[in-house]
mmCIF file as gemmi writes it, N, C-alpha and C atoms, coordinates in Angstrom:
data_model
loop_
_atom_site.group_PDB
_atom_site.id
_atom_site.type_symbol
_atom_site.label_atom_id
_atom_site.label_alt_id
_atom_site.label_comp_id
_atom_site.label_asym_id
_atom_site.label_entity_id
_atom_site.label_seq_id
_atom_site.pdbx_PDB_ins_code
_atom_site.Cartn_x
_atom_site.Cartn_y
_atom_site.Cartn_z
_atom_site.occupancy
_atom_site.B_iso_or_equiv
_atom_site.pdbx_formal_charge
_atom_site.auth_seq_id
_atom_site.auth_asym_id
_atom_site.pdbx_PDB_model_num
ATOM 1 N N . MET Axp A 1 ? 112.661 141.298 138.32 1 0 ? 1 A 1
ATOM 2 C CA . MET Axp A 1 ? 113.466 141.924 137.29 1 0 ? 1 A 1
ATOM 3 C C . MET Axp A 1 ? 114.782 141.159 137.144 1 0 ? 1 A 1
ATOM 4 N N . PRO Axp A 2 ? 115.232 140.908 135.907 1 0 ? 2 A 1
ATOM 5 C CA . PRO Axp A 2 ? 116.466 140.159 135.709 1 0 ? 2 A 1
ATOM 6 C C . PRO Axp A 2 ? 117.679 140.9 136.25 1 0 ? 2 A 1
ATOM 7 N N . ASP Axp A 3 ? 118.722 140.129 136.552 1 0 ? 3 A 1
ATOM 8 C CA . ASP Axp A 3 ? 119.96 140.705 137.021 1 0 ? 3 A 1
ATOM 9 C C . ASP Axp A 3 ? 120.708 141.353 135.859 1 0 ? 3 A 1
ATOM 10 N N . ASN Axp A 4 ? 121.742 142.128 136.23 1 0 ? 4 A 1
ATOM 11 C CA . ASN Axp A 4 ? 122.613 142.681 135.203 1 0 ? 4 A 1
ATOM 12 C C . ASN Axp A 4 ? 123.245 141.546 134.423 1 0 ? 4 A 1
ATOM 13 N N . VAL Axp A 5 ? 123.446 141.752 133.156 1 0 ? 5 A 1
ATOM 14 C CA . VAL Axp A 5 ? 124.063 140.757 132.311 1 0 ? 5 A 1
ATOM 15 C C . VAL Axp A 5 ? 125.55 141.108 132.199 1 0 ? 5 A 1
ATOM 16 N N . GLU Axp A 6 ? 126.398 140.155 132.559 1 0 ? 6 A 1
ATOM 17 C CA . GLU Axp A 6 ? 127.845 140.347 132.442 1 0 ? 6 A 1
ATOM 18 C C . GLU Axp A 6 ? 128.288 139.823 131.083 1 0 ? 6 A 1
ATOM 19 N N . LEU Axp A 7 ? 128.767 140.724 130.229 1 0 ? 7 A 1
ATOM 20 C CA . LEU Axp A 7 ? 129.205 140.342 128.9 1 0 ? 7 A 1
ATOM 21 C C . LEU Axp A 7 ? 130.723 140.434 128.805 1 0 ? 7 A 1
ATOM 22 N N . SER Axp A 8 ? 131.3 139.564 128 1 0 ? 8 A 1
ATOM 23 C CA . SER Axp A 8 ? 132.732 139.623 127.739 1 0 ? 8 A 1
ATOM 24 C C . SER Axp A 8 ? 133.012 140.882 126.904 1 0 ? 8 A 1
ATOM 25 N N . PRO Axp A 9 ? 134.26 141.316 126.852 1 0 ? 9 A 1
ATOM 26 C CA . PRO Axp A 9 ? 134.589 142.476 126.006 1 0 ? 9 A 1
ATOM 27 C C . PRO Axp A 9 ? 134.182 142.262 124.544 1 0 ? 9 A 1
ATOM 28 N N . GLU Axp A 10 ? 134.333 141.051 124.043 1 0 ? 10 A 1
ATOM 29 C CA . GLU Axp A 10 ? 133.946 140.761 122.66 1 0 ? 10 A 1
ATOM 30 C C . GLU Axp A 10 ? 132.434 140.874 122.475 1 0 ? 10 A 1
ATOM 31 N N . GLU Axp A 11 ? 131.678 140.357 123.445 1 0 ? 11 A 1
ATOM 32 C CA . GLU Axp A 11 ? 130.217 140.448 123.38 1 0 ? 11 A 1
ATOM 33 C C . GLU Axp A 11 ? 129.766 141.906 123.475 1 0 ? 11 A 1
ATOM 34 N N . GLN Axp A 12 ? 130.41 142.67 124.344 1 0 ? 12 A 1
ATOM 35 C CA . GLN Axp A 12 ? 130.068 144.085 124.478 1 0 ? 12 A 1
ATOM 36 C C . GLN Axp A 12 ? 130.307 144.829 123.168 1 0 ? 12 A 1
ATOM 37 N N . GLU Axp A 13 ? 131.437 144.565 122.52 1 0 ? 13 A 1
ATOM 38 C CA . GLU Axp A 13 ? 131.745 145.234 121.258 1 0 ? 13 A 1
ATOM 39 C C . GLU Axp A 13 ? 130.765 144.84 120.163 1 0 ? 13 A 1
ATOM 40 N N . LEU Axp A 14 ? 130.419 143.559 120.084 1 0 ? 14 A 1
ATOM 41 C CA . LEU Axp A 14 ? 129.444 143.101 119.102 1 0 ? 14 A 1
ATOM 42 C C . LEU Axp A 14 ? 128.099 143.768 119.344 1 0 ? 14 A 1
ATOM 43 N N . LEU Axp A 15 ? 127.674 143.817 120.59 1 0 ? 15 A 1
ATOM 44 C CA . LEU Axp A 15 ? 126.409 144.456 120.926 1 0 ? 15 A 1
ATOM 45 C C . LEU Axp A 15 ? 126.416 145.933 120.552 1 0 ? 15 A 1
ATOM 46 N N . ARG Axp A 16 ? 127.487 146.638 120.914 1 0 ? 16 A 1
ATOM 47 C CA . ARG Axp A 16 ? 127.594 148.063 120.562 1 0 ? 16 A 1
ATOM 48 C C . ARG Axp A 16 ? 127.556 148.262 119.049 1 0 ? 16 A 1
ATOM 49 N N . ALA Axp A 17 ? 128.265 147.408 118.309 1 0 ? 17 A 1
ATOM 50 C CA . ALA Axp A 17 ? 128.309 147.553 116.854 1 0 ? 17 A 1
ATOM 51 C C . ALA Axp A 17 ? 126.921 147.382 116.233 1 0 ? 17 A 1
ATOM 52 N N . VAL Axp A 18 ? 126.187 146.388 116.702 1 0 ? 18 A 1
ATOM 53 C CA . VAL Axp A 18 ? 124.851 146.146 116.147 1 0 ? 18 A 1
ATOM 54 C C . VAL Axp A 18 ? 123.9 147.28 116.507 1 0 ? 18 A 1
ATOM 55 N N . VAL Axp A 19 ? 123.908 147.707 117.754 1 0 ? 19 A 1
ATOM 56 C CA . VAL Axp A 19 ? 123.005 148.787 118.177 1 0 ? 19 A 1
ATOM 57 C C . VAL Axp A 19 ? 123.373 150.084 117.457 1 0 ? 19 A 1
ATOM 58 N N . ARG Axp A 20 ? 124.671 150.359 117.329 1 0 ? 20 A 1
ATOM 59 C CA . ARG Axp A 20 ? 125.126 151.57 116.633 1 0 ? 20 A 1
ATOM 60 C C . ARG Axp A 20 ? 124.647 151.56 115.19 1 0 ? 20 A 1
ATOM 61 N N . LYS Axp A 21 ? 124.671 150.398 114.551 1 0 ? 21 A 1
ATOM 62 C CA . LYS Axp A 21 ? 124.246 150.273 113.159 1 0 ? 21 A 1
ATOM 63 C C . LYS Axp A 21 ? 122.729 150.356 113.006 1 0 ? 21 A 1
ATOM 64 N N . ARG Axp A 22 ? 121.997 149.666 113.869 1 0 ? 22 A 1
ATOM 65 C CA . ARG Axp A 22 ? 120.566 149.487 113.666 1 0 ? 22 A 1
ATOM 66 C C . ARG Axp A 22 ? 119.68 150.486 114.412 1 0 ? 22 A 1
ATOM 67 N N . GLN Axp A 23 ? 120.13 150.947 115.556 1 0 ? 23 A 1
ATOM 68 C CA . GLN Axp A 23 ? 119.292 151.859 116.337 1 0 ? 23 A 1
ATOM 69 C C . GLN Axp A 23 ? 120.183 152.719 117.241 1 0 ? 23 A 1
ATOM 70 N N . PRO Axp A 24 ? 120.978 153.608 116.638 1 0 ? 24 A 1
ATOM 71 C CA . PRO Axp A 24 ? 121.963 154.361 117.412 1 0 ? 24 A 1
ATOM 72 C C . PRO Axp A 24 ? 121.375 155.202 118.545 1 0 ? 24 A 1
ATOM 73 N N . SER Axp A 25 ? 120.119 155.561 118.44 1 0 ? 25 A 1
ATOM 74 C CA . SER Axp A 25 ? 119.51 156.366 119.508 1 0 ? 25 A 1
ATOM 75 C C . SER Axp A 25 ? 119.396 155.598 120.821 1 0 ? 25 A 1
ATOM 76 N N . THR Axp A 26 ? 119.54 154.284 120.771 1 0 ? 26 A 1
ATOM 77 C CA . THR Axp A 26 ? 119.444 153.478 121.997 1 0 ? 26 A 1
ATOM 78 C C . THR Axp A 26 ? 120.803 152.975 122.485 1 0 ? 26 A 1
ATOM 79 N N . LEU Axp A 27 ? 121.873 153.509 121.931 1 0 ? 27 A 1
ATOM 80 C CA . LEU Axp A 27 ? 123.205 153.077 122.35 1 0 ? 27 A 1
ATOM 81 C C . LEU Axp A 27 ? 123.439 153.325 123.842 1 0 ? 27 A 1
ATOM 82 N N . TRP Axp A 28 ? 122.781 154.309 124.405 1 0 ? 28 A 1
ATOM 83 C CA . TRP Axp A 28 ? 122.927 154.607 125.837 1 0 ? 28 A 1
ATOM 84 C C . TRP Axp A 28 ? 122.514 153.406 126.697 1 0 ? 28 A 1
ATOM 85 N N . ILE Axp A 29 ? 121.594 152.602 126.21 1 0 ? 29 A 1
ATOM 86 C CA . ILE Axp A 29 ? 121.145 151.425 126.97 1 0 ? 29 A 1
ATOM 87 C C . ILE Axp A 29 ? 122.302 150.453 127.172 1 0 ? 29 A 1
ATOM 88 N N . VAL Axp A 30 ? 123.103 150.273 126.117 1 0 ? 30 A 1
ATOM 89 C CA . VAL Axp A 30 ? 124.242 149.359 126.201 1 0 ? 30 A 1
ATOM 90 C C . VAL Axp A 30 ? 125.23 149.857 127.246 1 0 ? 30 A 1
ATOM 91 N N . THR Axp A 31 ? 125.471 151.153 127.255 1 0 ? 31 A 1
ATOM 92 C CA . THR Axp A 31 ? 126.386 151.744 128.231 1 0 ? 31 A 1
ATOM 93 C C . THR Axp A 31 ? 125.848 151.609 129.648 1 0 ? 31 A 1
ATOM 94 N N . ALA Axp A 32 ? 124.552 151.77 129.81 1 0 ? 32 A 1
ATOM 95 C CA . ALA Axp A 32 ? 123.929 151.734 131.137 1 0 ? 32 A 1
ATOM 96 C C . ALA Axp A 32 ? 123.764 150.32 131.687 1 0 ? 32 A 1
ATOM 97 N N . MET Axp A 33 ? 123.959 149.31 130.863 1 0 ? 33 A 1
ATOM 98 C CA . MET Axp A 33 ? 123.749 147.925 131.308 1 0 ? 33 A 1
ATOM 99 C C . MET Axp A 33 ? 124.609 147.552 132.507 1 0 ? 33 A 1
ATOM 100 N N . LYS Axp A 34 ? 125.77 148.15 132.629 1 0 ? 34 A 1
ATOM 101 C CA . LYS Axp A 34 ? 126.66 147.804 133.74 1 0 ? 34 A 1
ATOM 102 C C . LYS Axp A 34 ? 126.127 148.324 135.07 1 0 ? 34 A 1
ATOM 103 N N . GLU Axp A 35 ? 125.423 149.442 135.045 1 0 ? 35 A 1
ATOM 104 C CA . GLU Axp A 35 ? 124.936 150.046 136.276 1 0 ? 35 A 1
ATOM 105 C C . GLU Axp A 35 ? 123.55 149.572 136.695 1 0 ? 35 A 1
ATOM 106 N N . ARG Axp A 36 ? 122.726 149.235 135.724 1 0 ? 36 A 1
ATOM 107 C CA . ARG Axp A 36 ? 121.354 148.822 136.077 1 0 ? 36 A 1
ATOM 108 C C . ARG Axp A 36 ? 120.851 147.776 135.087 1 0 ? 36 A 1
ATOM 109 N N . PRO Axp A 37 ? 119.998 146.898 135.57 1 0 ? 37 A 1
ATOM 110 C CA . PRO Axp A 37 ? 119.455 145.845 134.693 1 0 ? 37 A 1
ATOM 111 C C . PRO Axp A 37 ? 118.608 146.438 133.572 1 0 ? 37 A 1
ATOM 112 N N . LEU Axp A 38 ? 118.569 145.727 132.483 1 0 ? 38 A 1
ATOM 113 C CA . LEU Axp A 38 ? 117.682 146.111 131.393 1 0 ? 38 A 1
ATOM 114 C C . LEU Axp A 38 ? 116.237 145.867 131.804 1 0 ? 38 A 1
ATOM 115 N N . THR Axp A 39 ? 115.353 146.716 131.34 1 0 ? 39 A 1
ATOM 116 C CA . THR Axp A 39 ? 113.93 146.448 131.536 1 0 ? 39 A 1
ATOM 117 C C . THR Axp A 39 ? 113.538 145.347 130.544 1 0 ? 39 A 1
ATOM 118 N N . PRO Axp A 40 ? 112.431 144.673 130.78 1 0 ? 40 A 1
ATOM 119 C CA . PRO Axp A 40 ? 111.994 143.659 129.807 1 0 ? 40 A 1
ATOM 120 C C . PRO Axp A 40 ? 111.835 144.239 128.396 1 0 ? 40 A 1
ATOM 121 N N . ALA Axp A 41 ? 111.32 145.454 128.275 1 0 ? 41 A 1
ATOM 122 C CA . ALA Axp A 41 ? 111.144 146.072 126.955 1 0 ? 41 A 1
ATOM 123 C C . ALA Axp A 41 ? 112.496 146.352 126.294 1 0 ? 41 A 1
ATOM 124 N N . GLN Axp A 42 ? 113.465 146.839 127.07 1 0 ? 42 A 1
ATOM 125 C CA . GLN Axp A 42 ? 114.801 147.092 126.524 1 0 ? 42 A 1
ATOM 126 C C . GLN Axp A 42 ? 115.447 145.784 126.067 1 0 ? 42 A 1
ATOM 127 N N . ARG Axp A 43 ? 115.316 144.774 126.901 1 0 ? 43 A 1
ATOM 128 C CA . ARG Axp A 43 ? 115.887 143.46 126.582 1 0 ? 43 A 1
ATOM 129 C C . ARG Axp A 43 ? 115.267 142.918 125.288 1 0 ? 43 A 1
ATOM 130 N N . ASP Axp A 44 ? 113.954 143.002 125.158 1 0 ? 44 A 1
ATOM 131 C CA . ASP Axp A 44 ? 113.275 142.524 123.954 1 0 ? 44 A 1
ATOM 132 C C . ASP Axp A 44 ? 113.719 143.311 122.725 1 0 ? 44 A 1
ATOM 133 N N . ASN Axp A 45 ? 113.841 144.625 122.872 1 0 ? 45 A 1
ATOM 134 C CA . ASN Axp A 45 ? 114.257 145.479 121.76 1 0 ? 45 A 1
ATOM 135 C C . ASN Axp A 45 ? 115.664 145.114 121.289 1 0 ? 45 A 1
ATOM 136 N N . ILE Axp A 46 ? 116.583 144.963 122.214 1 0 ? 46 A 1
ATOM 137 C CA . ILE Axp A 46 ? 117.961 144.63 121.851 1 0 ? 46 A 1
ATOM 138 C C . ILE Axp A 46 ? 118.028 143.243 121.226 1 0 ? 46 A 1
ATOM 139 N N . ARG Axp A 47 ? 117.304 142.309 121.771 1 0 ? 47 A 1
ATOM 140 C CA . ARG Axp A 47 ? 117.302 140.953 121.199 1 0 ? 47 A 1
ATOM 141 C C . ARG Axp A 47 ? 116.716 140.966 119.781 1 0 ? 47 A 1
ATOM 142 N N . ALA Axp A 48 ? 115.732 141.808 119.526 1 0 ? 48 A 1
ATOM 143 C CA . ALA Axp A 48 ? 115.16 141.921 118.178 1 0 ? 48 A 1
ATOM 144 C C . ALA Axp A 48 ? 116.196 142.494 117.205 1 0 ? 48 A 1
ATOM 145 N N . LEU Axp A 49 ? 116.955 143.494 117.64 1 0 ? 49 A 1
ATOM 146 C CA . LEU Axp A 49 ? 118.004 144.061 116.796 1 0 ? 49 A 1
ATOM 147 C C . LEU Axp A 49 ? 119.055 143.004 116.464 1 0 ? 49 A 1
ATOM 148 N N . LEU Axp A 50 ? 119.459 142.245 117.478 1 0 ? 50 A 1
ATOM 149 C CA . LEU Axp A 50 ? 120.449 141.19 117.282 1 0 ? 50 A 1
ATOM 150 C C . LEU Axp A 50 ? 119.921 140.093 116.358 1 0 ? 50 A 1
ATOM 151 N N . THR Axp A 51 ? 118.651 139.755 116.498 1 0 ? 51 A 1
ATOM 152 C CA . THR Axp A 51 ? 118.036 138.739 115.645 1 0 ? 51 A 1
ATOM 153 C C . THR Axp A 51 ? 118.019 139.193 114.186 1 0 ? 51 A 1
ATOM 154 N N . ASP Axp A 52 ? 117.653 140.453 113.958 1 0 ? 52 A 1
ATOM 155 C CA . ASP Axp A 52 ? 117.661 140.989 112.588 1 0 ? 52 A 1
ATOM 156 C C . ASP Axp A 52 ? 119.061 140.931 111.993 1 0 ? 52 A 1
ATOM 157 N N . GLU Axp A 53 ? 120.044 141.298 112.789 1 0 ? 53 A 1
ATOM 158 C CA . GLU Axp A 53 ? 121.432 141.27 112.329 1 0 ? 53 A 1
ATOM 159 C C . GLU Axp A 53 ? 121.871 139.834 112.03 1 0 ? 53 A 1
ATOM 160 N N . MET Axp A 54 ? 121.479 138.897 112.877 1 0 ? 54 A 1
ATOM 161 C CA . MET Axp A 54 ? 121.833 137.496 112.677 1 0 ? 54 A 1
ATOM 162 C C . MET Axp A 54 ? 121.223 136.961 111.38 1 0 ? 54 A 1
ATOM 163 N N . ARG Axp A 55 ? 119.995 137.334 111.109 1 0 ? 55 A 1
ATOM 164 C CA . ARG Axp A 55 ? 119.342 136.884 109.875 1 0 ? 55 A 1
ATOM 165 C C . ARG Axp A 55 ? 120.094 137.395 108.644 1 0 ? 55 A 1
ATOM 166 N N . GLU Axp A 56 ? 120.577 138.637 108.71 1 0 ? 56 A 1
ATOM 167 C CA . GLU Axp A 56 ? 121.324 139.192 107.587 1 0 ? 56 A 1
ATOM 168 C C . GLU Axp A 56 ? 122.712 138.568 107.471 1 0 ? 56 A 1
ATOM 169 N N . SER Axp A 57 ? 123.315 138.249 108.602 1 0 ? 57 A 1
ATOM 170 C CA . SER Axp A 57 ? 124.671 137.68 108.606 1 0 ? 57 A 1
ATOM 171 C C . SER Axp A 57 ? 124.672 136.211 108.232 1 0 ? 57 A 1
ATOM 172 N N . GLY Axp A 58 ? 123.546 135.566 108.431 1 0 ? 58 A 1
ATOM 173 C CA . GLY Axp A 58 ? 123.48 134.122 108.241 1 0 ? 58 A 1
ATOM 174 C C . GLY Axp A 58 ? 123.769 133.439 109.565 1 0 ? 58 A 1
ATOM 175 N N . SER Axp A 59 ? 122.845 132.624 110.007 1 0 ? 59 A 1
ATOM 176 C CA . SER Axp A 59 ? 122.96 132.041 111.347 1 0 ? 59 A 1
ATOM 177 C C . SER Axp A 59 ? 124.103 131.05 111.469 1 0 ? 59 A 1
ATOM 178 N N . THR Axp A 60 ? 124.636 130.573 110.348 1 0 ? 60 A 1
ATOM 179 C CA . THR Axp A 60 ? 125.728 129.605 110.433 1 0 ? 60 A 1
ATOM 180 C C . THR Axp A 60 ? 127.102 130.248 110.261 1 0 ? 60 A 1
ATOM 181 N N . SER Axp A 61 ? 127.142 131.533 109.96 1 0 ? 61 A 1
ATOM 182 C CA . SER Axp A 61 ? 128.428 132.227 109.855 1 0 ? 61 A 1
ATOM 183 C C . SER Axp A 61 ? 129.01 132.427 111.257 1 0 ? 61 A 1
ATOM 184 N N . GLU Axp A 62 ? 130.281 132.753 111.307 1 0 ? 62 A 1
ATOM 185 C CA . GLU Axp A 62 ? 130.916 132.996 112.609 1 0 ? 62 A 1
ATOM 186 C C . GLU Axp A 62 ? 130.217 134.141 113.345 1 0 ? 62 A 1
ATOM 187 N N . ARG Axp A 63 ? 129.921 135.21 112.615 1 0 ? 63 A 1
ATOM 188 C CA . ARG Axp A 63 ? 129.222 136.352 113.221 1 0 ? 63 A 1
ATOM 189 C C . ARG Axp A 63 ? 127.818 135.939 113.658 1 0 ? 63 A 1
ATOM 190 N N . GLY Axp A 64 ? 127.129 135.183 112.828 1 0 ? 64 A 1
ATOM 191 C CA . GLY Axp A 64 ? 125.789 134.72 113.168 1 0 ? 64 A 1
ATOM 192 C C . GLY Axp A 64 ? 125.776 133.869 114.42 1 0 ? 64 A 1
ATOM 193 N N . THR Axp A 65 ? 126.775 133.008 114.553 1 0 ? 65 A 1
ATOM 194 C CA . THR Axp A 65 ? 126.888 132.159 115.738 1 0 ? 65 A 1
ATOM 195 C C . THR Axp A 65 ? 127.12 133.014 116.988 1 0 ? 65 A 1
ATOM 196 N N . ALA Axp A 66 ? 127.977 134.031 116.865 1 0 ? 66 A 1
ATOM 197 C CA . ALA Axp A 66 ? 128.244 134.93 117.996 1 0 ? 66 A 1
ATOM 198 C C . ALA Axp A 66 ? 126.99 135.722 118.362 1 0 ? 66 A 1
ATOM 199 N N . LEU Axp A 67 ? 126.234 136.141 117.356 1 0 ? 67 A 1
ATOM 200 C CA . LEU Axp A 67 ? 124.994 136.869 117.618 1 0 ? 67 A 1
ATOM 201 C C . LEU Axp A 67 ? 123.974 135.979 118.32 1 0 ? 67 A 1
ATOM 202 N N . LYS Axp A 68 ? 123.855 134.737 117.869 1 0 ? 68 A 1
ATOM 203 C CA . LYS Axp A 68 ? 122.91 133.813 118.512 1 0 ? 68 A 1
ATOM 204 C C . LYS Axp A 68 ? 123.273 133.607 119.973 1 0 ? 68 A 1
ATOM 205 N N . ALA Axp A 69 ? 124.557 133.425 120.251 1 0 ? 69 A 1
ATOM 206 C CA . ALA Axp A 69 ? 124.999 133.248 121.631 1 0 ? 69 A 1
ATOM 207 C C . ALA Axp A 69 ? 124.673 134.482 122.47 1 0 ? 69 A 1
ATOM 208 N N . LEU Axp A 70 ? 124.84 135.657 121.9 1 0 ? 70 A 1
ATOM 209 C CA . LEU Axp A 70 ? 124.533 136.894 122.622 1 0 ? 70 A 1
ATOM 210 C C . LEU Axp A 70 ? 123.031 137.037 122.863 1 0 ? 70 A 1
ATOM 211 N N . ILE Axp A 71 ? 122.235 136.674 121.89 1 0 ? 71 A 1
ATOM 212 C CA . ILE Axp A 71 ? 120.779 136.689 122.063 1 0 ? 71 A 1
ATOM 213 C C . ILE Axp A 71 ? 120.385 135.776 123.217 1 0 ? 71 A 1
ATOM 214 N N . ASP Axp A 72 ? 120.967 134.584 123.229 1 0 ? 72 A 1
ATOM 215 C CA . ASP Axp A 72 ? 120.67 133.632 124.302 1 0 ? 72 A 1
ATOM 216 C C . ASP Axp A 72 ? 121.092 134.168 125.671 1 0 ? 72 A 1
ATOM 217 N N . ARG Axp A 73 ? 122.284 134.788 125.747 1 0 ? 73 A 1
ATOM 218 C CA . ARG Axp A 73 ? 122.754 135.345 127.03 1 0 ? 73 A 1
ATOM 219 C C . ARG Axp A 73 ? 121.81 136.429 127.522 1 0 ? 73 A 1
ATOM 220 N N . LEU Axp A 74 ? 121.364 137.28 126.631 1 0 ? 74 A 1
ATOM 221 C CA . LEU Axp A 74 ? 120.458 138.346 127.043 1 0 ? 74 A 1
ATOM 222 C C . LEU Axp A 74 ? 119.092 137.789 127.435 1 0 ? 74 A 1
ATOM 223 N N . GLY Axp A 75 ? 118.707 136.692 126.852 1 0 ? 75 A 1
ATOM 224 C CA . GLY Axp A 75 ? 117.443 136.053 127.213 1 0 ? 75 A 1
ATOM 225 C C . GLY Axp A 75 ? 117.461 135.417 128.576 1 0 ? 75 A 1
ATOM 226 N N . ARG Axp A 76 ? 118.633 134.976 129.007 1 0 ? 76 A 1
ATOM 227 C CA . ARG Axp A 76 ? 118.758 134.339 130.322 1 0 ? 76 A 1
ATOM 228 C C . ARG Axp A 76 ? 118.98 135.357 131.423 1 0 ? 76 A 1
ATOM 229 N N . GLY Axp A 77 ? 119.487 136.546 131.037 1 0 ? 77 A 1
ATOM 230 C CA . GLY Axp A 77 ? 119.864 137.581 131.999 1 0 ? 77 A 1
ATOM 231 C C . GLY Axp A 77 ? 119.016 137.616 133.197 1 0 ? 77 A 1
C-alpha cells in the first residue's frame, strides 16, 4: 500500500477545491489523507477527478499545470 502523500498547502487547497466541485461526497477522503494512506481505488478516483478538471482548464494553463503536477504526485504516492 502506498505511503501517505504529503501535499503543500497550495496542493491541498487545489485538491479540496476540485473534489468539492466535482464530487463533494468524497471530500472526507481529502481530510483523511493525513491520517491514513489512500486506497488504490480512492487514489484512482481522485486522479480521475483531477484529470477531468485539467482537461476543462486546459493542460497548458497555470491551473492545468498545477493539476498535472498534483496528479503526478498522487500517482507516485
